[in-house]
N, C-alpha and C positions, 0 to 999 in steps of 0.2 A: 713950548707950553711949558708955564711956571705958574707955581702957587702963590695965592697973595702972603706977602711976608708976614710970620707968625713972630708976635715981639717975646724976646730973650725971657722974660717975668712970668711966661707964663707956664702952670706945671702941665706936668708929662701926661697926665690923661686928658686935658683940656684939647693939648696939642695932636695927641693922638684922635680925639673925637672930631675935630677940626678937618685935618687932613683927610681920615676916614668918610667924615660929608663931601669933604669936595671932590673925592673921589668916586663917590656914590653919583654926587651932581654932573660928573663927568660920565656916568653909565657904566662903572666899572663896580666890578664886584668883588668884594675884600671875601675870601674864602678860609683864611685864616690871620692873625697875627701875635705878635709876640711883643708884649710892652715891657718884660722885666728884664728885659738886658741892661747891664749894668751903664751900658753906653748910651742905651733909649728903646731901640726896638725897632721891629720890619710889620707891615703890611703885607701879606700873599694876594695875589690878583689872581682872578680865574684863568687858567691857563686857556681856555678856551677864547680868551682874549688878548692874546698875544699880538695879533695883528692891528687890533684898537689901540694899545698898549704903544706896540712900535710908533705907528703913527702921530699919536699926538704926543710921546715924549722922546722919540729917537726917529723922527721923517728924516732924518741924512742917512739912517744906515737900513740895508737890504736885509734881511735874514733868508740866506736861501736853503735852509731847511723848512720844508712845510709841515711837518710835523708837531702840533703842538707840544709834544712830549719832549723836543729838545731843546727847547726853551722853559724858563720861569721869570717871573715879573714880578718884582716886588718894589716898594717903597721902604726906604730907610729913613728913621728920624734919629739923627745924632743930638743928643745933649750937649748945652753947650760945656765946653771945656772937658767933656771925656771923649775918647777913642777905643776906636776898635782894636784887636791884639794884632801883632804883627804878624802876617800871614800868608797863606797861599793856598792853592787847591789842586788836586790831582784830575779832580774829573770836570772843571769847567774853566772855562773863561766868562768874562765878566763887562759888563758894558755900565756906564754910572752917568748921570749927569746931574748936576747940584740943581732942582728946581726952586726951591726957596731959600732963604736964611745964608749962613755962611759956613761953608768947613774947605779943610786942608785935607791933600793926600801926602803921603810919602810911599813910595815904589822903588825897588829894585830887584834884578835878576840874581841879586846873590842875598845871604843871609844879614849882610852888611844894612842897616837901615840908612836912607839917606834923607836928607833934610826934607823938609816937608815944603811943599808951596802950594800957595792958597787956590783954591777950586774958584771959577767964574760961573755964576749962575747961567745957564745953557750949555758951558761949555761939554764937550765928549769925551770922555777917557775910555780907552778900550784896555782891560787889563787881562794881558796873556794867560794860558795855562798855565802855573807855576809862577808866575810871578809874585813876590812878594809886595804885599802891601798894606796899609793902615790909612783909615778914615780918622780924621782929627776933626773934633770939635773946635768952634772959636767962641766967642763971645753971645752968641745968639744959636738958637735952632737950626740946622741943618737938615732939608728936605731931600734927597737924593733917590730919583728914579734908578732901577736897576735892573738889568736882565742876564739871567744867568744863559751863557752856551753851555749843554752839555758837552762836552767830547765824545761820547757814548751814549747817544739816547737810549739804549736797550739797559744801560747802567748808570742812569742820572747822577748826578750831584746831590748830596744834599747837606744839613747844617753837619752831619758827621766827616764831612771832606772839608775841613776846617784844620788847616795845622798850624797850629802855633807855634810862633818861633820863641816870640815874647808877649806876657800878656800883662798888666799892670792889674788885674783882676784875679791873679793865679786860677785863670781856668785853662784844664790840659785840652 
């Protein structure tokens, strides 16, 4: 599943509204959003829709835990030329898939950042727990579907489980 291509010239608020409208048209309920990240932002899906989200965006993947609290589904919107911090997580692994636009990724199992590689629309990226990674914006907006796989559903990961090694925006 891919989204319609979103031209690079559109403003953040317009991109967010178009992506949110597309998700609603697909039957998804966005329960939270953050459009104030310096790199763009994200939309959080209803956890009760994890299986529908998997089927729509990650049909080649099986989720082995039947409890909806073992996963979180999001859509990340990455602004042109912006990037995530060089980071990792203690309490989750992640699945990513570029569904529209363009983006690159850098990843490593050490704190040394590797050169970025371009992501391809529809390509599955699996980031292991503790794997260092950075999502990197290109010339146009990048729309990335994401599933968090909590390593301990009784202590799920959240935004505080971002261990930043390097950050262009001086966040901790």
